[in-house]
Phi, psi and omega in degrees: 000134175273121186284129179294140182279072183306323185291346182260359186235128179293143178296140177066018179268168174262133181229164173237138178260128175259112182117114183251035176266207183295319179296313180299319179297316178298317180299313183297315181300318180291320179298318181290312185290329180281334186075012184293324181205174179250132179263113182291312181189177172244153177244136178201137178299324176265063187283345178285150177073023180250034185296338181267005179288146186298336179228164178302142179247127183235164174292144181305330179301337182290350179300333180295338183262002181253120182257326191268069174213150179253337184212140167254117181263120180278124184244070179231155189276314189271148179298316177301320180293323178298313182292322178296318179295322179298316179294322180295316179297322178297321179293338178272001177099007178281123180298147182304321186289349178263003182255120178258124180243086186280154168289140179282122179239125185236133172228154179295324178205141178295339178293343179282344185285151178298326179301319180286325177297318177295316183299320181301333181269350184244347181296128187281162175251156166276160179237121182293128174075009181234107179286166178256156178211144176271130178241128180111193186292170183287343180230241180297134181104352177255145182222148177266127182225172172289135187271067178222022179288148178215172182290358174279343181279162172229132185252144173239130182235125178241122183093087183259313182057231185257011184226113177244030182294325178295314180299319179296316180297321179292317182292337176296344176267010180083016183266132175281136184242122175264116189248138182223129176196113182272003182261359181237161180258346175200158179278155185299327183211136178281147179205133182299339179266002179257130173238114183248141172228145180279068182224142175254158178272146184213165178285336179221152175291132181254113184293335184246019179212155181282060183228131179223158175281159177297324179300316180293320181293318178298316181296319181295332180265003180077024183247021185298336181242009184282127181256013180244050185253153176238137182236132170236130183222120174223086190239028167054054172091349177284349182300328182296312179292323180297311181291325180299324182265005185270139176291145177301325182296329177290314179302321185294344180286347187258124178290317178228145178229126172245122183223141170265118177266118186256158172055046182299318181294317178301315182292327176292322183283324191236350181212050190294309183296316175298326179295315178297324179297320178294314180296323177294324177296317178298326180284354180298318182238355185225162172232145175290138180236350177203144175225147177208132180276132174279112186279005166285336176275172181276179180232109188249176179240124178243107182051045177084357181258123179286124181224139174288150181283332178234124185233127174272123183235132173255126178249147175236143183291132184301323186291345188258350189221164173252122188257155179217166178299141183290138176239005183268159174248132184253135005285152179268172177300338178282341183278153175219148181295134176300317175263106187291346180273357179235156176292150173292148178282133172283146179236069187299320185283346176276347186262352185203174178295144176286176186290000000 
């Protein structure tokens, strides 16, 4: 399979494919199935006899009559052919900046890519009989969770910074929230149900720094055996080490976990096996039920698979719910862009089966 150049095409844009051969067919199929962009048509000098092609095939001269496109993606194998096609399109009036000339990348199956291996561990499930609700602010600081929290729960929040809207929303249900952030000198808002300490979470207890393990904090608060806990963690890339060093028994205490996973592309490129090990550990007692890309982060390509660099994931404990195949498209109506001045990132491969 020839991998579509996701990184060269804007999300939700209209494109034209130049070349209705094998490369073009692979590109069109991936674009359609991923939902990353819309393919208006394909262009090919041998446009006749292409009735089985996934989109209409036209003579390249017809590009003059097409207005609604942002990019022409050249789908040819050889470098000379690619450059010749670029010059030809330019002679037809296509601006240089609208012509994408990708390197040909071929894999036997997209399932072999690291992006798909990662995706299989992060694709969310639906939950039968449990609606979702957004808790927290309208943009950064708000998270979508299962709407079944009650005053019997106890919440732990790591990484507060200047926004405690999630903690406030949780405490409105009568839930006590234990808050930890060693990077601030005070919490944004006082609340009788909030208990904050200037402590950070770590994989090991640090005798000479304000860092403790989750196990130590639970024990210190008398929650070492409590199975009705809620966890929110946004600790700027430290989550990987924290989860890697965490006992399975500690993870099992949390009914729901909301975590921001940072630097996904970096971890895929330079720490892939440890990253997969952490995700597999999370899957031991929980399943992902919601995902949302933080659009303050970048949007990268991992082995041809478009992935956000920062992903907000909500997990639900397997023992507490009945799960089903996901039918939602992400982002959902409950989601909002973290950065309100930019569009939310689409997550096409999280919403449906991969190629």
